[in-house]
Structure formats: C-alpha cells, structure tokens
C-alpha positions, -999 to 999 in steps of 0.1 A, spaced: -249 633 470 -216 623 455 -208 604 487 -240 584 484 -232 575 448 -198 562 459 -214 540 486 -238 527 460 -209 518 437 -192 499 465 -224 480 474 -233 472 438 -228 435 429 -201 426 404 -211 425 368 -208 387 365 -233 383 393 -257 408 377 -254 389 344 -260 355 362 -290 369 381 -305 383 349 -308 349 332 -333 336 358 -369 345 349 -396 355 373 -415 323 364 -392 293 361 -416 277 336 -405 304 311 -369 290 310 -337 309 305 -339 346 295 -323 341 261 -310 376 255 -294 378 289 -279 343 285 -263 355 253 -248 385 272 -235 361 299 -220 338 273 -202 367 255 -189 381 288 -176 346 298 -158 342 265 -143 377 264 -132 377 301 -123 341 307 -106 349 340 -142 355 354 -154 320 343 -145 303 376 -163 330 396 -194 326 374 -193 289 381 -190 294 419 -219 319 419 -241 295 399 -232 268 424 -243 290 453 -276 298 436 -282 261 427 -275 250 463 -300 276 476 -326 265 451 -322 228 460 -325 235 497 -356 255 491 -370 228 467 -373 254 438 -369 227 412 -378 249 383 -348 273 389 -326 242 393 -334 233 357 -327 268 346 -293 269 363 -282 235 348 -293 247 314 -271 278 318 -242 256 329 -245 233 299 -245 263 275 -214 278 291 -196 245 290 -202 241 253 -194 277 244 -163 283 265 -129 265 258 -106 288 277 -76 276 297 -95 285 329 -123 260 321 -108 236 346 -119 258 375 -153 261 361 -155 224 357 -148 219 394 -179 240 402 -199 222 375 -190 188 389 -199 199 424 -234 209 412 -238 176 393 -228 158 425 -254 177 446 -281 169 421 -272 132 421 -274 131 459 -310 143 457 -337 117 461 -358 131 432 -355 110 402 -359 139 378 -329 157 394 -307 126 391 -317 122 355 -310 159 349 -276 156 365 -267 126 344 -277 144 312 -255 173 320 -226 150 329 -229 132 295 -227 166 277 -196 174 297 -181 140 289 -184 147 251 -163 179 254 -126 176 246 -107 198 270 -75 216 259 -56 212 291 -53 181 313 -66 179 349 -43 162 374 -65 164 404 -99 156 391 -114 123 404 -146 104 394 -149 79 422 -182 93 434 -197 93 399 -187 57 392 -203 46 425 -234 67 421 -240 57 384 -236 21 394 -262 24 421 -285 41 397 -280 11 373 -293 -12 400 -324 10 408 -354 -10 420 -381 16 421 -416 1 421 -427 24 393 -415 7 361 -412 39 341 -391 56 368 -370 25 372 -363 22 335 -354 59 332 -330 59 362 -313 27 351 -308 41 316 -294 73 330 -270 54 352 -257 33 323 -252 63 301 -234 80 330 -210 51 333 -203 54 296 -196 91 301 -171 84 328 -153 59 307 -153 82 277 -140 111 298 -111 92 314 -100 65 290 -84 89 265 -64 109 290 -34 92 307 -33 119 333 -68 112 345 -78 85 370 -72 50 357 -107 38 350 -93 2 343 -84 -3 379 -103 -32 395 -119 -9 420 -138 8 391 -142 -22 368 -158 -42 396 -186 -16 397 -190 -8 361 -190 -43 344 -214 -59 369 -238 -30 365 -238 -35 327 -242 -73 329 -270 -69 355 -291 -49 332 -283 -71 302 -295 -102 322 -324 -88 342 -354 -111 335 -379 -84 327 -354 -69 302 -343 -102 286 -375 -103 266 -363 -74 245 -351 -86 211 -319 -67 206 -317 -80 170 -349 -63 160 -355 -26 156 -340 -12 188 -356 7 217 -327 30 225 -342 40 258 -344 5 271 -318 -5 297 -311 -39 280 -301 -22 248 -283 7 265 -263 -18 287 -253 -38 257 -243 -7 237 -222 6 267 -206 -28 271 -195 -30 235 -181 5 237 -162 -4 269 -146 -34 253 -138 -15 221 -119 11 241 -99 -14 261 -62 -15 250 -41 -47 248 -32 -45 285 -67 -36 297 -87 -64 281 -82 -87 311 -94 -59 334 -128 -62 317 -129 -100 314 -122 -107 350 -153 -90 364 -174 -107 336 -162 -142 347 -167 -133 384 -202 -120 377 -212 -152 359 -197 -173 386 -214 -154 415 -248 -154 399 -244 -190 386 -251 -181 350 -230 -209 334 -260 -233 334 -278 -225 313 -251 -207 294 -271 -186 268 -262 -154 286 -226 -163 289 -224 -171 252 -240 -138 244 -215 -119 265 -185 -135 251 -197 -131 215 -200 -94 222 -165 -94 237 -150 -114 208 -165 -92 181 -157 -60 199 -120 -67 205 -116 -74 167 -129 -39 158 -102 -15 145 -78 -44 136 -75 -58 171 -78 -95 159 -47 -103 179 -66 -95 211 -88 -125 206 -64 -150 220 -63 -130 253 -100 -138 257 -93 -175 249 -64 -175 274 -87 -160 301 -113 -187 295 -87 -214 296 -74 -201 330 -110 -198 343 -116 -234 332 -86 -245 353 -102 -229 384 -133 -251 377 -113 -284 375 -132 -299 404 -166 -282 396 -197 -299 384 -193 -313 348 -223 -293 337 -205 -260 345 -173 -272 328 -193 -283 297 -209 -248 296 -175 -231 298 -163 -253 270 -193 -243 249 -186 -207 255 -150 -214 245 -163 -232 214 -183 -201 203 -153 -179 210 -127 -198 190 -150 -198 160 -145 -160 160 -109 -158 172 -91 -188 157 -81 -170 125 -64 -143 146 -47 -166 171 -12 -173 161 20 -185 177 23 -204 209 -13 -196 220 -25 -223 196 -6 -251 213 -14 -237 247 -51 -239 240 -49 -275 228 -27 -285 257 -51 -271 282 -81 -287 265 -64 -321 263 -54 -319 299 -90 -313 309 -101 -342 287 -76 -365 304 -86 -353 338 -123 -359 331 -115 -394 318 -93 -403 348 -119 -391 373 -149 -409 359 -179 -406 382 -199 -438 391 -231 -418 391 -251 -422 359 -264 -387 356 -231 -371 365 -212 -394 341 -236 -384 313 -226 -347 320 -190 -357 319 -194 -373 285 -211 -342 273 -182 -322 286 -157 -345 268 -176 -343 235 -177 -305 239 -139 -305 242 -135 -326 211 -158 -303 191 -140 -272 203 -106 -287 193 -120 -296 159 -135 -261 152 -104 -244 164 -83 -265 140 -107 -258 112 -96 -222 111 -58 -229 114 -35 -232 84 -28 -267 72 8 -269 85 -6 -261 120 -32 -288 117 -5 -314 111 14 -300 142 -18 -303 162 -23 -339 152 13 -347 161 8 -329 194 -23 -350 201 -4 -381 191 23 -371 217 -4 -375 244 -3 -413 239 23 -428 263 54 -440 245 52 -477 254 78 -502 242 54 -529 232 17 -535 228 14 -553 261 23 -521 280 0 -501 257 -28 -524 267 -27 -511 302 -37 -476 290 -73 -468 297 -94 -477 267 -117 -448 272 -89 -423 272 -75 -439 240 -110 -435 224 -112 -398 234 -78 -390 221 -84 -409 188 -118 -391 184 -100 -358 189 -74 -368 164 -101 -378 139 -119 -345 145 -88 -325 136 -80 -348 106 -115 -341 91 -105 -304 90 -73 -311 70 -73 -311 32 -45 -333 19 -25 -320 -10 8 -340 -8 10 -372 12 45 -364 24 31 -334 42 1 -352 56 21 -381 69 54 -369 84 73 -398 100 68 -385 135 31 -388 129 28 -418 106 47 -443 126 29 -438 160 -4 -438 142 2 -471 125 15 -485 157 -17 -475 175 -37 -493 147 -26 -526 165 -44 -519 197 -64 -548 212 -98 -530 211 -114 -535 176 -134 -502 179 -102 -482 184 -87 -499 154 -116 -488 133 -111 -452 144 -75 -453 134 -85 -466 100 -110 -438 97 -82 -413 104 -62 -428 76 -92 -426 53 -96 -389 61 -60 -381 53 -56 -404 23 -89 -395 6 -84 -364 -16 -114 -371 -40 -142 -381 -16 -140 -418 -25 -139 -432 11 -177 -432 16 -181 -452 -17 -156 -479 -6 -171 -487 28 -187 -519 15 -166 -549 3 -180 -559 -31 -170 -570 -66 -187 -548 -91 -182 -554 -128 -173 -518 -134 -158 -503 -103 -154 -467 -115 -188 -462 -129 -209 -482 -104 -192 -468 -74 -188 -433 -90 -151 -431 -81 -129 -402 -89 -95 -413 -102 -67 -390 -112 -31 -395 -122 -8 -402 -92 16 -373 -86 53 -382 -87 60 -371 -52 33 -394 -39 48 -423 -57 82 -415 -41 65 -412 -7 49 -447 -12 83 -462 -22 98 -449 10 69 -456 34 49 -483 17 64 -510 39 49 -493 69 14 -495 54 18 -531 41 31 -546 73 4 -530 95 -24 -539 71 -12 -575 73 -9 -574 111 -44 -560 114 -59 -587 93 -44 -614 116 -61 -602 148 -88 -625 160 -108 -597 176 -116 -583 142 -152 -576 134 -169 -569 100 -163 -532 106 -126 -538 109 -123 -558 77 -143 -532 58 -122 -503 72 -90 -521 61 -104 -528 27 -112 -491 23 -77 -482 34 -61 -505 8 -83 -492 -20 -75 -455 -11 -38 -463 -11 -42 -477 -46 -63 -449 -59 -43 -420 -44 -8 -434 -46 -10 -466 -67 13 -455 -96 30 -479 -120 61 -478 -97 44 -496 -68 18 -517 -87 38 -549 -83 41 -542 -45 4 -538 -42 -2 -572 -59 24 -587 -37 5 -574 -7 -26 -592 -18 -7 -624 -23 9 -621 11 -25 -617 27 -37 -648 9 -6 -668 20 -10 -655 56 -46 -665 57 -39 -701 45 -11 -707 70 -28 -689 100 -50 -704 127 -77 -678 124 -114 -687 127 -131 -697 94 -151 -665 94 -120 -644 95 -103 -665 68 -132 -661 45 -132 -623 51 -95 -621 42 -100 -641 10 -129 -619 1 -109 -587 8 -81 -600 -15 -106 -607 -43 -124 -574 -40 -91 -555 -37 -76 -570 -68 -107 -563 -87 -105 -526 -78 -68 -525 -86 -72 -542 -120 -100 -519 -132 -84 -487 -119 -51 -495 -137 -69 -506 -169 -51 -540 -170 -75 -560 -193 -57 -593 -190 -58 -591 -152 -95 -582 -153 -103 -612 -174 -82 -635 -152 -100 -623 -121 -134 -626 -138 -128 -662 -146 -116 -670 -110 -146 -652 -95 -169 -673 -116 -152 -704 -104 -155 -694 -68 -192 -686 -73 -197 -722 -84 -174 -741 -60 -163 -717 -32 -188 -689 -27 -176 -685 9 -144 -669 -5 -164 -640 -20 -177 -609 -3 -213 -618 -10 -210 -646 15 -182 -635 38 -196 -600 44 -233 -609 45 -244 -588 75 -274 -611 80 -251 -640 90 -255 -627 125 -290 -639 124 -301 -670 106 -295 -666 68 -258 -677 70 -249 -700 99 -217 -717 109 -228 -749 93 -230 -730 60 -192 -726 60 -172 -755 47 -164 -781 73 -129 -787 61 -105 -759 66 -89 -765 32 -87 -742 2 -80 -757 -32 -52 -742 -53 -76 -735 -82 -96 -712 -60 -66 -690 -52 -48 -663 -71 -18 -679 -87 14 -660 -84 28 -674 -117 -3 -664 -136 -2 -629 -121 35 -626 -130 28 -635 -166 0 -610 -168 23 -582 -154 50 -591 -179 25 -590 -207 14 -555 -196 50 -543 -196 58 -544 -159 88 -558 -142 73 -589 -125 106 -602 -111 98 -586 -77 65 -605 -74 84 -636 -62 102 -619 -33 85 -617 1 71 -582 8 58 -579 43 90 -577 64 87 -560 97 92 -523 92 116 -499 108 109 -464 122 123 -433 107 154 -436 128 162 -471 117 147 -488 148 128 -520 143 92 -518 157 88 -547 181 55 -562 190 57 -591 215 20 -598 212 22 -610 176 49 -636 176 28 -659 153 27 -632 126 31 -643 90 52 -612 85 79 -627 107 83 -658 85 110 -656 59 112 -619 61 144 -600 54 150 -568 74 160 -541 50 174 -509 65 157 -479 49 181 -453 61 216 -453 47 232 -440 78 218 -469 99 227 -495 72 263 -484 73 286 -510 90 307 -482 104 280 -472 128 266 -493 155 229 -493 157 216 -477 189 181 -469 200 174 -432 194 148 -417 217 119 -402 198 116 -365 203 82 -356 217 67 -327 236 69 -348 268 106 -355 263 113 -318 257 94 -309 289 114 -336 308 146 -322 293 138 -287 304 128 -299 339 160 -318 345 186 -303 367 216 -296 345 240 -288 373 248 -325 379 255 -331 343 277 -300 342 296 -312 372 302 -346 356 315 -330 324 338 -307 343 351 -337 363 358 -357 331 377 -328 316 398 -324 348 406 -361 348 418 -359 311 438 -328 318 455 -344 349 462 -376 330 481 -359 302 498 -336 327 509 -361 353 507 -397 339 538 -414 326 545 -414 289 542 -452 287 506 -451 301 495 -425 276 510 -446 247 492 -477 260 459 -459 260 465 -447 224 474 -482 213 443 -496 228 421 -472 209 441 -479 177 436 -516 181 399 -512 185 398 -491 153 418 -517 134 396 -545 146 365 -527 133 383 -520 100 392 -557 95 355 -566 103 344 -542 75 369 -556 51 357 -591 58 321 -581 51 330 -564 18 326 -587 -13 358 -602 -26 373 -588 -59 374 -609 -90 404 -632 -95 414 -618 -129 413 -582 -115 434 -593 -85 460 -611 -106 464 -582 -130 468 -558 -101 494 -581 -84 514 -584 -116 515 -546 -121 522 -538 -84 558 -529 -74 572 -547 -44 576 -527 -13 613 -533 -9 619 -519 -44 600 -486 -38 622 -455 -37 612 -431 -10 626 -395 -6 650 -391 22 626 -368 39 603 -397 45 629 -422 57 634 -425 95 
C-alpha cells in the first residue's frame, strides 16, 4: 500500500497544472471558475518562478482547444491569461509574455473573426501594461503585418468588416504604444513598419463608405473612420523630432499612389491633423519639418500636372496658417525661396493649351496667397526681409532697356507677391518700412514700360505709406472744398523720425514721381495712383520741414508739363493732379492764405480753362462720347494766369512763417542710390528732371574729393550665392603670387629701383593733394595779409641740432 501511494505521488500532476485545470468549467458557457482563478492568481504571485510554466501549460491547452474547435474554452483561457497579466508584475513576466504572445498569434492566424477580435483585445490589454524589465529579443513584425491586413478587411458582411477593421486599427495603436517608449524594443519608426501602419490608417480614413461619418459631430467610437483618425493623431503625437519625417513620407506616398491630390479635401484633412498633432506638448518647432517635407515633395512634382501642384500648394497654404508662428530661422527664407522658384518655373514654362494654362494660373495665384498668409504670421522685421528677398528676384539690370526684356508676366507675378506681403505689414516708422536696399529698387521698378505694372508698384507704396487707412479715400482725383471732412481723412502729427527720413530720401520719391508723370503710356489709373502716392506722402510725412519741397514738386510737375511733348490728355491730367494735390496740401497744413489763393485760381479755371481741372481731365466717360478730343483746346498753349505762380506761392509761404527761399531752386535732380551711385535711365533722355538739375551727393563719404567714385556692387541674395559658388583657389593663388613678387622685389631689386617706385607713389599723392587745394575756396585777402605779416621766414627759424641733417 505505501508503494502504491508513492507511485501515485509520482504520477500526480504538478500543482500549477492542477490549478490551471481547475479554472476551466464543465460547461464553457459558465466562464471561469472564479474561486479557482483566485487561487491560481495567488499561487502565481507568491511563486513567480512558476509563472512561465503556467503560461506554457495554458498555451498547450489553448492550442488543443483551437485544433478541436472548442471555441468556448478558448475564450476561458484568454480570460485567464488577461487576468494573470494584469495581476502579476514579477521579473519573470517576460517568459510568461512569450507564451502569451504565441497564444495571441495563434488566435490571429485563425479564420474566425471572433477569435481575431478576441486576440486583438487581449493584445491591447497587454500593450497598456508597463513592464518593469526590458525585453531585448521580443519582436512585433508579425503583429504589425497581421493588424495591417485586418485593417484592410473586405468581408461582405458589413458588421463583421467594421469590427475586424476596428480591431486591426486598435491593434496597430497597441503595437506603437508598446514599442515607442522603450528604446530597447524594435524601432517601430523604421520604414518597413511605417509603410504598413500609416497606409492602413489613411485607407480607413478615406474609404468612401466611411467618409460619410461626420467626425466633428458626436462620435461613433466603434467606427473605423473615427478609430483610424484617433490612432493617426496618437501616432503623430508620439513621434519625436527625428521621427516626424518617418510618418510624413508614407502619407505623401499614399496620396500620390492613390491620386488623392485632386480633389485635395482628404489631403488637407490629413495635414491639418498632422500640423495640430505635432504642436501638442510644446512641439511648435516641429511644424517647419512638415512644411519642409511638403516643399521637397512639391519639388518632385515640378513637371506634374498644374492641378496637382496647385493642390499641393493649397495643402501647404492650410499648413502654414497653423505653423507660421512656430517657424523661425532659415526655414522662413527657405520656404519663400522654394515657392518663388516654382512661381518662376511656372511662368517660364507657360502652356499654350487654354485649360492647362488656366490651371497654371490657379497654381500661381495659390503660391501668391500662400506667401501672403505665411508672411501674415511673421514678425514685422521678417516681413521687410521677405519683401527685400522678393525684390532680389528681379534681375539687376543696368538700365530700363535691359529690364524691358524681362518677361512681363513674371514681373506681374513678382509684384503681386510683393503686394501680398506688403498688405500684411503694419508700418510704424517709415525708416523701417523703406530700407535703402528695398526702396531704391522698388522706385526703379516703378519706371517699367507696362502701365499695369506701374500701378501695382504704386499700390505697394500706398500699402506701406498708409498708416491711417486713407489710401482708399484718395483714389479719385478731385478738388473738394473741405478735404478732411468730405473725404473723412485721418491726419496726425508727423513724427520727427519720419521728417528726417523724408529729408534724406525725399529726392528719390520726387524724381520718380516726376518721371512717372512723363510716360506716354500712362492711363487714368496711373495718374490716379500717382496722385494717391503724393497725397499719402504729404499726410504721413509732410511736416513743416519739407513743406516747401512738396510745393516745389508741384511746381516742377507744372513746368515739366508745359515744356514736354506729351499728348493733350496727359498734360491736362498733370495740371489737374497739381491742382488737386495743392488743394490737399493747403487744407491739411491749415494754410488759409494758400487755400484762398487756390480757390480763386480754381474759379478762374472753371470759367476759362476747365480742361485743367480734374472734373474734365479725369472724366471716365471721355472714353465714350461725353468728352471728345475736339472738346480739348486746339492750341497747346496755357496762359500764365491759369498756372500756379511761383512768386505768389513764395509770398504766401513767407506770410505763413516758412523759409520760401528754397522755392526758387530746382528740386527734381536725378537721385543717387544709397551708395552714392547715380541711377541712369537711358530710356528717358528727354526728362525734365535732366534740365538744369544739379547732382547733389547725399553721402558724405562719396562727396569727399579724397575718394574716387566707383560703382559699388549692390549686395543681394544672388550675389552672395555667386560669391559662395566661386572657386576661391584661383584668387588665393593670385594673392600669394603678388605677395611673393613684393617680397622678391624688396629682397633682390636694387636700392635705386625701390626709391624710384616710392617717389612715383609720392608724386601721385602730391598731385592729388594739389588738386584738392585748388578745389578749396581761397582765403580772404585780409586774413592772408595778416598771416603773412606775422609769419616768421623759414631762414630765420631756429631748429634744434637734433633736427638738423
């Protein structure tokens, strides 16, 4: 009998097996035996070294139940596994997890949908557990592939299809959650994994039958469309700085492969999700990575259909609205440079086909709008830099004839882009709004041959000059009796710094205004735009210091018009502009004598020369039949009494306490650039500004007779790029050769040759000195005589012996 008991003890199953067997009920519908499950859990927690064996035995039973299609017991086994996973956190949990993952894998390999869903639910519970010890050998390749396949399930039964897809999407989220926080786990951001995960999410987000779900309304959390969007947001949020591109690349590839750029509603939705997700948890700086990827992707579509490029730009437009505030540093200029390059490429490769050309225009307009909206979120100093950057895209021609060869359409697009950025800038100080590197090229472009382009340049000036929203009220040339009240103008005191700016740069504005008014291609829009510019200069910068110069400008326009060979219509417009402008100036500055003088002269013109007033000259209906060419005077002669008299204006200024002596001097001399270089324009040799003008150097360094004037190359982005691209080795060799020659000369040349070279340099210096002395004004005779009487002759001077040779 004792022997039999010993045999029974040997054949008796281990306790962990007995505990595992006891949790299974006779009828699987009854579920786990709760009391026995509690015993098994306690045993696993107290003897953790047995946990791996418990897992292996459960795996064996599960495999047997699956092979026998005992689905009820499969559910019981998985329930037990889930409870053990949650309860046990021992160091040996890793071995138990291996058995658990094998059981989940077996269930996922089954064809029954309910088993796949059961396995996914268990895996999600496992993914939420934070393990104490890392696992170096665990891999999730199978789970990524299987969950991706489940996300593309195409079962005919809609309910089954929805459940399996939802389970697959949640399984992918579980894999990401389990691996992303552990550096020792498999790198889930590798392309081999992202190329499966991201397309699975996007597929469910874009599937037509799921697109009808309104994700902004109360959500159906079991719907694959919602689940995919939720998982996609979570995936992007978990991406670190170096992994954002790993998510973006599959997104762009998926949209390309499935041709989802046109229409682009889905692409816009995806990138909005990305942009908002990367900015969570203070990741605003990640936004420019998305912009950079879109820019690079746009480069790959340079030769694609314009509709695709336009859609990409629209996606970029929506993205920059979100990211512009967080994009700082060189990324800003990089974005603008890429956009402008695509704009130029589109303009250069214009298609002859009408429909395709319309799409190209849509693409170009989208680029301009994107640039404008991006600039809207930048600080003001960067807006000025962007405008200067755009200005640098204009070729640096030496005269207007060469500029005329530039494509008019490209000029229009660049100016529209510049205007779009300018509308986003709020001017505070004129000196900041008009740096010389921006002002001089802009004014030079205002002399283009195309009248439409000249209007755009004037609109840019209006945008930057107008700080009180007066530009829209000054679009029409008229002579109201009360300018401020009738036009509802806002006039403030001119800041001191703006007066100083106008003193320094006023000549630039005056000369270009005068040149614009002499162009025969001008239309009514051009004259009205120039009038608005003149009025804005007066309102924003017309202080007492430059009041005389402003009146001199009006008199110069009048003189130029009389002596020019412009058509009669142009001459009448110029005279009308002078009249309307002086009326605005007089009423803004509250000069009552000037207002009275102008009122009398206007009344005289209405009686005898109405063609010199805006009511006639700017009558839009003269294009039809109300004002014809025969209504203009036949003789091209203007009587003196109809004109503004310089002497009368000088007396009025003196009466009002102004220094009127400057009114008699010519104003509109040809201006110089910021480096002291005269701006040449061979196309305007008959300009009134060339007659009797005196070139005044604005910069003291250039006006110095000691320095010879030389043309200084303007520093632009293109010149810097050219400088960086040049091979410096040749220049270094030349410098080294020169140094060697000088060294050999002083080492080997005769002393007489070295002295001769030094004397030649000295003679050159003395010649320049004599030239300067001759240019200097002679001293007064009395002063010279007194100095000569007091001076000691050289031969009587006593020098110390130290100085005597």
